[in-house]
Structure formats: C-alpha cells, structure tokens
C-alpha positions, 0 to 999 in steps of 0.5 A, a space after each residue: 648577370 641573368 637575375 637581379 636576385 639569387 634567393 637561397 632558400 624557398 622558405 618564408 623569408 625567401 618567398 616574401 622577398 621574391 614575391 615583393 621583388 617580382 611584383 616590382 619587375 625584378 628577376 628572381 631565381 629561388 633555389 632550395 636544397 630540399 625537394 619541396 618549397 616552403 621550408 619548415 612550414 611545408 605541409 604534406 596532404 595525407 587523407 586531406 589532412 595538412 600535415 606540418 612535416 617539420 613541427 607545428 606552426 601556428 601563425 600569431 601576431 599583434 601586428 595588423 599589417 603583417 596579419 593583413 599581408 599573410 591573409 592575401 595568400 590564404 584564408 585563416 581559420 579561428 584556431 586558438 592554440 591551447 596545449 595540454 600537458 601530460 605528467 604521469 597520469 595527470 593532465 594540465 592546461 597550458 599555458 600556466 593559468 587558473 585551470 592549471 592551478 585549480 587542477 594541481 591544487 584543488 583551488 578556485 581563486 587567483 589569490 589562493 594560487 598566488 599564495 601557494 606559489 609565493 609560499 613555495 618560492 619563499 621556502 626555497 631561499 634562492 638568491 641570485 639563480 645560478 642555473 636554469 633550475 634555480 631560475 625557474 624555481 624562483 619564478 614558479 615554485 616547486 610544483 609547477 617546475 617539477 611537473 611542467 617545466 623540468 622534464 620538458 626543458 631537459 628533453 629540449 636541451 638534452 641536459 640537466 636543468 642544473 647544467 643550463 644557464 639561468 638566462 635561458 628562462 628569462 620569464 615563465 608567464 603565470 596567468 591568474 585567469 581561466 584562459 588556455 589561449 597560449 598566445 597573447 597576440 591579437 591575431 591567430 590562426 591556421 591557413 585553411 589548406 595549409 602553408 604550402 599554398 601560401 609559399 606557392 602563391 608568393 613564388 609565382 613569377 619567380 624561377 625555382 630550382 629544387 634539390 640544388 645546393 647553394 655552394 655547388 651552384 655558386 661554384 658553377 654560376 658565380 655571377 648569375 645574379 647581381 645580389 644574393 639573398 642567403 637564408 642558409 646557415 650563417 657560419 657555413 656561408 663563411 666556411 666555418 672559419 671562426 668555428 661552428 655554431 650550435 643548434 638543437 635538432 628535432 626528429 619527427 615520427 609521423 604515423 597515420 592511424 585508422 581512427 577519427 580522433 587520437 588525442 582530442 587536441 592538436 598539441 599534447 606535451 609530455 613533460 616527464 623526462 623518461 618519455 623520449 618525445 616532447 609532444 604529439 601533434 594531431 594535425 587534423 585539429 588545426 583545421 577542425 578536420 572530420 576525416 575518418 583517419 588521423 595523422 600524428 607526429 611525435 617530436 624527439 629533440 636531439 643533439 645536432 651534428 653538421 650535415 643534419 637539419 638545424 632547428 633551434 639556435 643554442 643562444 648561450 653566451 659562447 654561441 651568441 659571441 660567435 654569431 656576432 663575429 659572423 654577423 659582422 662579417 656578413 655586414 661587409 658582404 655588399 652583394 649579399 642579404 642575410 635573413 631568416 632563422 639560419 641566416 641570422 642565427 636567431 629564433 624567429 616566429 613566423 610573423 617576425 620572419 615576414 616582417 624582417 623580409 619586408 624590411 629587407 625589401 624596403 632597405 633594398 628599395 631605399 638603396 636603389 
C-alpha cells in the first residue's frame, strides 16, 4: 500500500476529498482518464476568456458553509444567471416571470398573468397527466408550454414530449414578479479566473496522474491504496453485470469570433425543435469581459452510447431501479467510496457535489 486513497476522477468531488485528506496528512493519488484536471468544470483560457469547455457552470447555493468553503480557493464575482429564450423571432426572459408574461401577452399585473394561465389550464380539461406534455400543460398552460418548454425539452431528451413520462417535470416555477434571476439561492457567482484554478489549489499536495484509465490501472496496481474513491460510472465499476444505465450526452461546438459581443448575454436558449442546438453560451459575459474577441459554444444534446461522455442520468423508472441495484452492490464494497454524478447516478449541482464530498470525508474520519 503506497497511498491511503486512490481517487478516481480529478473533478470536484475527488478534488474536495483529496484536499481534505491531504490536509490531514493522508497520502492521496488522483487519477483521471482525461488530459486535464477539473472534470466538467474545466475552463480553457482563450484570449483571456475562461471558456467552460463542458457547458456553463454557475455556482449557486443557499448553504453559507459551502459558499464560504469554495471562496477559500477563488474570489467569486456577482454574476446573476438571467438567460434569454429565443422562439422564432421573439425573445423572452427566463425563468418564467412577469417580464416573460408581459412580453407574451402585453399585460402588466400579476393577476392578469395568473388569470390567463389559469384560463388556459381550465380549457385543457387535463385530469391525471399521462405524459410530460400533459403535465407541463397542466402547470403553465398552452402558450408558455408551446413557446418555451416543448421544443427545448424534446431536444434535451431526443423524443416527443408525449413519449416522456409525466414525473420528469415535477414543477415548472412561475414567478409573478419582475425578476430574471434564474436561481432562488442566496449566494451565486462565477470564480474570477475560472474553475480550473480552484481544482488546482484543491489538489496541491496530492499526486496526480492524467490520461490514466482506472480499470487498466487497477489491473496493474491492485493494492496501491488502502481505499478507493470512485467517481466514474457506477455500472461500469461492476462491469455492467445487471445492465447498462442510460445517459443523455451533449456535443459542444466552440467558436472564436473576431468581435467584442455576439449575443449580449451569457446564456441564450433556443426553444424551437427545428434548431438543433439548445443554447449558445458566450463565455466572456460570465466575468463581464471587455476583450476584443469572443468565444461562443453551441450545445447539441444527443443520445449516449457506451464509450461516449455521459452527462445527464436518465432518471426514469427503469434506470432508477437499475441504479438502485448497483447502489446496493456499492454499499458492500468496504474499501470503495462511490461519489459524484456518475458514481451515484444522480444529477448534482456543484454545491451539492462539494457538500457530498465533505460528508464522505466526515464519514471516513468517524470510521477511523
């Protein structure tokens, strides 16, 4: 045993765990199959613009302890996520709020908006929703659904809303105030200088090996560490013995442009199904950049196949039941800690990843 912990994955969960254990004098080896650290929050510097290579990441939390924790590693700015949605030639503010409703219906007051939405819902006579379309219509009415929900959701999932189960959309928040702040969390921002620097600081004192496949490495070094922290795919760890868990994937198309400002906002969603990408990110706006050039990223959701990069768990009943089978197997692995989005087959925001990693550290310390 050369190390206390072999940490599989240099993303946020693995980095937080490595940082805390290294502080306590434990010896950690961190490996990652990619050629860089920081997992999906990795930022590449292009023309002094910190490009979120794997999609936009906005840190937001209502947990003061977690906010203070990440602020050890970087200073966060005051960025507020306020996306814009494009439907045909119309532009709408997100999330659904009075700015959205005023543009859509030419009204001013919350009661007018509530009356229109309630009237549209009543006209539909939907009892128990049988699919996602009926569920969404019963929550927001016809206009909001058809312009801002339907096409975007079908692109995300790669199938018609009538074919998707109702429980995927448990709620669609309607805000009857003029407020474009997407998140309700108290704390929100982007690290000045990007996310990669945060993970670099977290991994100080730990050994890091990149371009290293865990399963090859494990065969060659079966006893290199007392315990393993595994943040890879849950079903792959068990050699898919009960079947393959499904994901949705995303293809990113990055483009550098010789202009100062392409779209005037960091996040612009395209809600028509006929437009193949779901949104365009203009990265400089996350940090209020004044560079002479800009970098944009188009996001194309896609079906996931084994060997491709998994992004979003498909949390339908079949996959959740299969994941639970694997989670029970994971509990029996006494020398392995499973964590993160892939290791637990759960969709996590960044603050929840940090919190889960700190909880794993606490459980380890209690166990010792």
